[in-house]
C-alpha positions as CSV (number, residue, x, y, z in Angstrom):
1,X,88.2,112.1,103.9
2,X,91.7,111.3,105.4
3,X,91.3,109.0,108.5
4,X,94.0,109.7,111.1
5,X,95.1,108.0,114.3
6,X,97.1,110.1,116.8
7,X,99.3,108.3,119.2
8,X,101.2,110.0,122.1
9,X,101.5,109.0,125.8
10,X,101.0,112.7,126.8
11,X,97.3,113.3,126.7
12,X,97.5,117.1,126.3
13,X,99.9,116.7,123.3
14,X,97.7,114.1,121.5
15,X,94.5,116.0,122.3
16,X,96.1,119.2,120.9
17,X,97.1,117.5,117.6
18,X,93.7,115.8,117.3
19,X,92.0,119.1,117.8
20,X,94.0,120.9,115.1
21,X,93.3,118.1,112.6
22,X,89.7,117.3,113.4
23,X,88.5,120.8,112.4
24,X,89.8,120.3,108.9
25,X,87.1,119.6,106.4
26,X,89.0,116.7,104.7
27,X,90.5,115.1,107.9
28,X,88.8,113.0,110.5
29,X,90.7,111.8,113.7
30,X,89.3,108.3,114.1
31,X,91.3,107.5,117.3
32,X,93.5,108.9,120.0
33,X,95.7,106.4,121.8
34,X,98.5,106.4,124.3
35,X,101.0,103.8,123.2
36,X,102.3,102.0,120.1
37,X,100.4,98.8,120.6
38,X,97.1,100.7,120.8
39,X,98.2,102.7,117.7
40,X,98.6,99.5,115.7
41,X,95.3,98.1,116.8
42,X,93.6,101.4,116.0
43,X,95.0,101.6,112.6
44,X,93.7,98.1,111.8
45,X,90.3,98.7,113.3
46,X,89.6,102.0,111.7
47,X,91.6,101.4,108.4
48,X,93.4,104.6,108.9
49,X,95.1,106.5,106.1
50,X,97.7,108.3,108.3
51,X,99.1,107.6,111.8
52,X,100.9,110.2,113.9
53,X,103.2,108.3,116.2
54,X,105.3,109.7,119.0
55,X,108.8,108.2,119.1
56,X,108.8,107.4,122.8
57,X,105.8,105.6,124.1
58,X,105.2,102.8,126.7
59,X,104.7,99.1,125.8
60,X,105.6,99.7,122.2
61,X,107.5,102.7,120.9
62,X,106.7,104.7,117.7
63,X,109.4,103.0,115.6
64,X,108.3,99.5,116.5
65,X,104.6,100.5,115.9
66,X,105.7,101.9,112.5
67,X,107.3,98.5,111.6
68,X,104.2,96.7,112.7
69,X,101.9,98.9,110.7
70,X,104.0,98.4,107.6
71,X,104.2,94.6,108.2
72,X,100.4,94.4,107.8
73,X,100.8,94.9,104.1
74,X,102.8,96.7,101.5
75,X,100.1,97.9,99.1
76,X,101.6,101.4,98.9
77,X,104.3,100.5,96.3
78,X,102.1,101.1,93.2
79,X,100.5,104.1,94.9
80,X,103.9,105.7,95.6
81,X,104.9,105.1,92.0
82,X,102.4,107.6,90.9
83,X,103.8,110.5,92.8
84,X,105.3,113.1,90.6
85,X,108.6,113.3,92.3
86,X,110.6,113.8,95.5
87,X,111.0,117.4,94.9
88,X,112.1,120.3,92.8
89,X,115.4,122.3,92.8
90,X,118.2,121.1,95.1
91,X,119.0,122.8,98.3
92,X,122.2,121.4,99.8
93,X,122.4,122.3,103.5
94,X,119.1,124.3,103.1
95,X,116.7,121.5,102.4
96,X,113.5,122.0,104.3
97,X,111.1,119.1,103.6
98,X,110.4,116.0,101.5
99,X,107.4,115.8,99.2
100,X,106.1,118.4,96.8
101,X,103.5,118.7,94.2
102,X,103.3,115.0,93.5
103,X,99.9,113.5,93.7
104,X,99.6,109.8,94.1
105,X,97.2,107.9,91.9
106,X,94.7,105.5,93.3
107,X,93.7,107.6,96.3
108,X,90.7,105.4,96.9
109,X,90.6,103.1,100.0
110,X,89.7,99.9,98.0
111,X,91.9,97.0,99.1
112,X,93.7,99.0,101.8
113,X,94.7,97.2,105.0
114,X,96.8,98.4,107.9
115,X,99.8,98.4,105.6
116,X,98.1,101.0,103.5
117,X,98.5,103.5,106.4
118,X,101.2,106.2,106.0
119,X,103.2,107.0,109.2
120,X,104.5,110.4,110.4
121,X,106.7,110.3,113.4
122,X,106.5,113.0,116.0
123,X,109.2,113.7,118.5
124,X,110.9,116.4,120.6
125,X,114.3,115.1,119.5
126,X,115.7,115.2,116.0
127,X,118.7,113.1,116.7
128,X,120.4,111.1,113.8
129,X,119.5,107.8,115.3
130,X,115.8,108.6,115.4
131,X,115.7,110.0,111.9
132,X,117.4,107.1,110.1
133,X,115.8,104.4,112.2
134,X,112.3,105.9,111.6
135,X,112.9,106.2,107.8
136,X,114.2,102.7,107.7
137,X,111.1,101.5,109.6
138,X,109.0,102.8,106.8
139,X,108.0,106.3,108.1
140,X,106.8,108.7,105.4
141,X,107.4,111.8,107.5
142,X,109.2,113.0,110.5
143,X,108.2,116.2,112.4
144,X,109.2,117.8,115.6
145,X,106.5,118.5,118.1
146,X,107.0,122.2,117.9
147,X,105.7,122.1,114.3
148,X,103.4,124.9,113.3
149,X,99.7,123.9,113.0
150,X,99.5,124.7,109.3
151,X,102.6,122.6,108.7
152,X,101.1,119.7,110.7
153,X,97.9,119.8,108.6
154,X,100.0,120.0,105.4
155,X,102.2,117.0,106.4
156,X,99.1,114.8,106.9
157,X,97.7,115.8,103.5
158,X,101.1,115.3,101.8
159,X,101.7,111.8,103.2
160,X,98.2,110.7,102.7
161,X,98.5,111.2,98.9
162,X,101.7,109.2,98.8
163,X,104.5,111.6,99.2
164,X,107.1,112.0,101.9
165,X,107.8,114.9,104.1
166,X,110.4,115.9,106.6
167,X,110.9,118.9,109.0
168,X,113.5,121.4,108.0
169,X,116.1,120.4,110.6
170,X,115.6,116.7,109.8
171,X,116.0,117.2,106.1
172,X,119.3,119.1,106.7
173,X,120.6,116.2,108.7
174,X,119.7,113.7,106.0
175,X,121.4,115.8,103.3
176,X,124.5,116.2,105.5
177,X,124.5,112.4,106.1
178,X,124.7,111.5,102.4
179,X,126.9,114.4,101.3
180,X,129.5,114.0,103.9
181,X,132.8,113.3,102.1
182,X,134.5,110.1,103.0
183,X,137.3,108.1,101.2
184,X,135.7,104.9,99.8
185,X,137.0,101.9,97.7
186,X,135.8,101.6,94.2
187,X,132.0,100.7,94.2
188,X,131.1,97.3,93.3
189,X,127.6,96.2,92.1
190,X,125.3,95.5,95.0
191,X,123.5,92.1,94.6
192,X,120.3,93.7,96.0
193,X,120.0,95.5,92.6
194,X,120.2,92.3,90.6
195,X,116.5,91.9,90.6
196,X,116.1,95.2,88.6
197,X,116.1,95.4,84.8
198,X,118.6,97.8,83.2
199,X,115.8,100.4,82.6
200,X,114.6,100.0,86.2
201,X,118.2,100.7,87.5
202,X,118.2,103.9,85.3
203,X,114.9,104.9,86.8
204,X,116.2,104.3,90.3
205,X,119.4,106.4,89.6
206,X,117.2,109.3,88.3
207,X,115.0,109.1,91.3
208,X,118.2,109.3,93.5
209,X,119.1,112.5,91.6
210,X,115.7,114.0,92.5
211,X,114.0,114.0,89.1
212,X,110.2,114.0,88.9
213,X,108.3,111.4,86.8
214,X,107.9,113.9,84.0
215,X,111.7,114.6,84.0
216,X,112.5,111.0,84.1
217,X,110.3,110.5,81.1
218,X,112.1,113.2,79.2
219,X,115.5,111.8,80.1
220,X,114.6,108.2,79.1
221,X,112.4,109.3,76.1
222,X,109.4,107.3,77.4
223,X,105.9,108.2,78.4
224,X,104.9,109.3,81.9
225,X,102.9,106.1,82.2
226,X,106.0,103.9,81.4
227,X,107.9,105.8,84.2
228,X,105.1,105.2,86.7
229,X,105.4,101.5,85.9
230,X,109.1,101.5,86.3
231,X,109.0,103.3,89.6
232,X,106.3,100.9,90.9
233,X,108.4,97.9,89.8
234,X,111.5,99.4,91.5
235,X,109.6,99.9,94.8
236,X,108.0,96.5,94.7
237,X,111.1,94.5,93.7
238,X,113.2,96.1,96.4
239,X,110.6,96.1,99.1
240,X,110.6,99.9,99.5
241,X,107.6,101.9,100.8
242,X,108.1,105.1,98.9
243,X,110.4,107.3,96.9
244,X,112.5,108.5,99.8
245,X,113.4,105.0,100.7
246,X,114.4,104.5,97.0
247,X,116.7,107.4,97.3
248,X,118.3,106.0,100.5
249,X,118.6,102.6,98.9
250,X,120.4,104.0,95.8
251,X,123.0,105.5,98.1
252,X,123.4,102.6,100.4
253,X,123.9,100.2,97.4
254,X,126.4,102.4,95.8
255,X,124.3,103.1,92.7
256,X,125.0,106.7,93.4
257,X,127.3,108.8,95.6
258,X,127.3,112.4,96.8
259,X,128.5,114.6,93.9
260,X,128.3,111.7,91.5
261,X,127.9,113.0,87.9
262,X,125.6,109.9,87.1
263,X,127.5,108.6,84.1
264,X,125.0,106.0,83.2
265,X,122.4,108.6,82.4
266,X,123.6,112.0,81.5
267,X,121.6,114.9,82.9
268,X,121.8,118.8,82.8
269,X,123.8,120.3,85.6
270,X,121.6,121.8,88.4
271,X,122.9,124.4,90.8
272,X,121.6,125.1,94.3
273,X,118.8,127.6,94.8
274,X,118.9,130.2,97.5
275,X,117.6,128.9,100.9
276,X,113.9,129.5,101.5
277,X,112.9,132.2,104.0
278,X,111.4,131.0,107.2
279,X,111.0,127.4,108.3
280,X,108.0,126.2,106.4
281,X,107.9,122.7,105.0
282,X,108.9,122.7,101.4
283,X,109.8,120.1,98.8
284,X,113.3,118.5,99.2
285,X,115.6,117.2,96.5
286,X,118.0,114.3,96.8
287,X,121.6,115.2,97.8
288,X,123.1,114.2,94.5
289,X,121.0,116.7,92.7
290,X,121.8,119.6,95.1
291,X,125.4,120.2,94.0
292,X,127.1,123.4,93.4
């Protein structure tokens, strides 16, 4: 059973989301609260698996609450390392969600504290500031409040199993941010990556290209279990919550850039697929992989 906390300062909104979720056979809404401070307390009290947080709330906003929930513990690193990948075929400019078929290992609740809770941000606004700040705060998903009910339920299930997921317009903004051409000096090694072994750097590079665990294993000629270990080590050493933060880290540290052919680890060229019809949430691939 997925235990969910819903936090929104508008009673009708949070009650509506709670009603949609609580009728699902595998989801239980354990608390409905009106601000971020109450959300943090409810996550701790009920040992929630997922928290739906509104961005704008009194006393403590959703982003601050997300940080507080993550600060309670970072036990998700090994769990996220078992996810099968950030997504499938690239869709530059047409990306419509993060996540995919990956299923996290260790789905049990043993040893989970507040930090084991995954956060999905809910907002009426999909501005760049909110998107990037929420992701850096450790959010595993970002949805607009006009999300369809089926997509809301799907989002809760996806993040509960250790994947990440974004609304279509949010994913497009993220892709555009990291594929925006800009002149830059020659990239120098970032000291933040010094903690990684050579193989872990290769793993992070392939994660940033959007490869799944199975694809990374084939690329490096190692077992799936070895890849899961490398991914878990990368997340733990860099203090990252999940694979989407690993992708962001790879770009921010200069390990990879938009359109980078990834010379350290050669890979087959991948072309963009046609945009999906409709606006349903679908797996998203990293910008570097979605190149034409």
